[in-house]
C-alpha positions as a printed NumPy array, in Angstrom:
array([[-58.338, 105.553, -90.444],
       [-59.757, 102.221, -89.302],
       [-56.631, 100.292, -90.241],
       [-54.445, 102.882, -88.43 ],
       [-56.653, 102.606, -85.342],
       [-56.589,  98.803, -85.493],
       [-52.793,  98.883, -85.744],
       [-52.526, 101.239, -82.765],
       [-55.001,  99.174, -80.722],
       [-52.723,  96.169, -81.207],
       [-49.481,  98.016, -80.494],
       [-50.504,  99.985, -77.4  ],
       [-51.276,  96.702, -75.64 ],
       [-47.508,  96.333, -75.208],
       [-47.363,  99.641, -73.344],
       [-50.425,  99.132, -71.166],
       [-48.874,  95.954, -69.778],
       [-46.418,  98.055, -67.706],
       [-46.869, 101.281, -65.729],
       [-43.55 , 102.741, -66.874],
       [-44.387, 102.125, -70.533],
       [-47.789, 103.745, -70.03 ],
       [-45.831, 106.736, -68.688],
       [-43.707, 106.766, -71.842],
       [-46.838, 106.613, -73.983],
       [-48.36 , 109.441, -71.946],
       [-45.161, 111.48 , -72.165],
       [-45.141, 111.243, -75.951],
       [-48.55 , 112.956, -76.12 ],
       [-47.316, 116.084, -74.29 ],
       [-46.907, 119.114, -76.567],
       [-43.494, 119.641, -78.165],
       [-41.344, 121.327, -75.561],
       [-40.617, 118.333, -73.35 ],
       [-40.046, 115.684, -75.963],
       [-36.483, 116.587, -76.85 ],
       [-35.433, 115.642, -73.31 ],
       [-32.617, 113.201, -73.935],
       [-32.847, 111.42 , -70.576],
       [-36.507, 110.408, -70.575],
       [-36.017, 107.32 , -68.389],
       [-34.694, 109.109, -65.305],
       [-37.234, 111.864, -65.845],
       [-39.964, 109.226, -65.555],
       [-38.177, 107.623, -62.544],
       [-37.596, 104.355, -64.363],
       [-34.884, 102.312, -62.633],
       [-31.695, 102.039, -64.638],
       [-31.875,  98.251, -64.41 ],
       [-35.152,  98.276, -66.375],
       [-34.315, 100.69 , -69.187],
       [-32.919,  98.154, -71.667],
       [-36.005,  95.967, -71.321],
       [-38.338,  98.952, -71.817],
       [-36.411, 100.191, -74.848],
       [-36.514,  96.718, -76.418],
       [-40.303,  96.587, -76.02 ],
       [-40.6  , 100.076, -77.507],
       [-38.309,  99.279, -80.465],
       [-40.476,  96.265, -81.26 ],
       [-43.654,  98.309, -81.2  ],
       [-44.325, 102.034, -81.738],
       [-40.649, 103.07 , -81.512],
       [-41.283, 106.206, -79.432],
       [-37.812, 106.62 , -77.957],
       [-35.589, 108.994, -79.839],
       [-38.325, 110.772, -81.79 ],
       [-37.131, 114.21 , -82.802],
       [-39.249, 117.239, -83.6  ],
       [-39.536, 116.271, -87.267],
       [-41.748, 113.397, -86.093],
       [-44.252, 115.696, -84.377],
       [-46.997, 114.751, -86.899],
       [-46.6  , 111.088, -85.815],
       [-46.79 , 112.129, -82.16 ],
       [-49.905, 114.212, -82.858],
       [-51.566, 111.25 , -84.571],
       [-50.769, 109.055, -81.567],
       [-52.034, 111.74 , -79.215],
       [-55.285, 112.127, -81.142],
       [-55.839, 108.385, -80.996],
       [-54.918, 108.003, -77.319],
       [-57.106, 110.877, -76.156],
       [-60.187, 109.882, -78.173],
       [-62.302, 107.376, -76.221],
       [-64.197, 106.268, -79.332],
       [-61.001, 105.384, -81.159],
       [-58.752, 104.085, -78.369],
       [-61.378, 102.424, -76.176],
       [-59.84 , 100.98 , -73.03 ],
       [-56.438, 102.421, -74.006],
       [-57.58 , 106.023, -73.725],
       [-55.17 , 108.163, -71.73 ],
       [-56.979, 109.841, -68.881],
       [-56.163, 112.536, -66.372],
       [-54.779, 109.878, -64.006],
       [-52.092, 108.992, -66.542],
       [-51.023, 112.617, -66.929],
       [-51.064, 113.096, -63.16 ],
       [-48.796, 110.076, -62.692],
       [-46.294, 111.381, -65.242],
       [-46.359, 114.871, -63.699],
       [-45.702, 113.405, -60.239],
       [-42.806, 111.285, -61.515],
       [-41.294, 114.297, -63.272],
       [-41.685, 116.483, -60.18 ],
       [-40.06 , 113.791, -58.031],
       [-37.103, 113.626, -60.399],
       [-36.736, 117.392, -60.691],
       [-36.884, 118.031, -56.951],
       [-34.87 , 115.121, -55.607],
       [-31.266, 115.876, -54.621],
       [-28.786, 114.806, -57.247],
       [-25.122, 114.04 , -57.178],
       [-22.96 , 115.78 , -59.777],
       [-22.727, 113.842, -63.021],
       [-25.38 , 111.334, -61.975],
       [-26.826, 111.251, -65.488],
       [-23.38 , 110.824, -66.963],
       [-22.745, 107.829, -64.724],
       [-26.043, 106.173, -65.623],
       [-26.198, 107.17 , -69.278],
       [-22.642, 107.663, -70.51 ],
       [-22.237, 109.459, -73.807],
       [-20.121, 107.777, -76.418],
       [-17.783, 109.853, -78.512]])
């Protein structure tokens, strides 16, 4: 467990360097129902202009984007680490992190939207 914790300590530094990446890290620790949301960036109110940069950081680290339900054990292990002060130390997720994510999600869900706004920002390729 110590080597896993040491690895995570090193990797979560990349996320704690940016508020939006902390939100992604926080989002990944939520129980199953929300994680299959395909448009996580708008849900977390991350500007479209910053999504490529955030995804590149994530791909080079814990690779959280695109996790499907079969990876729930990985998410649970991350969640256990991030919510345990003794293991995660200064990287422990606290109520403030969850509050921030909840506020961003509420903002997204309640703001007026134009039809097809997600399609314009995140076009699907066939």
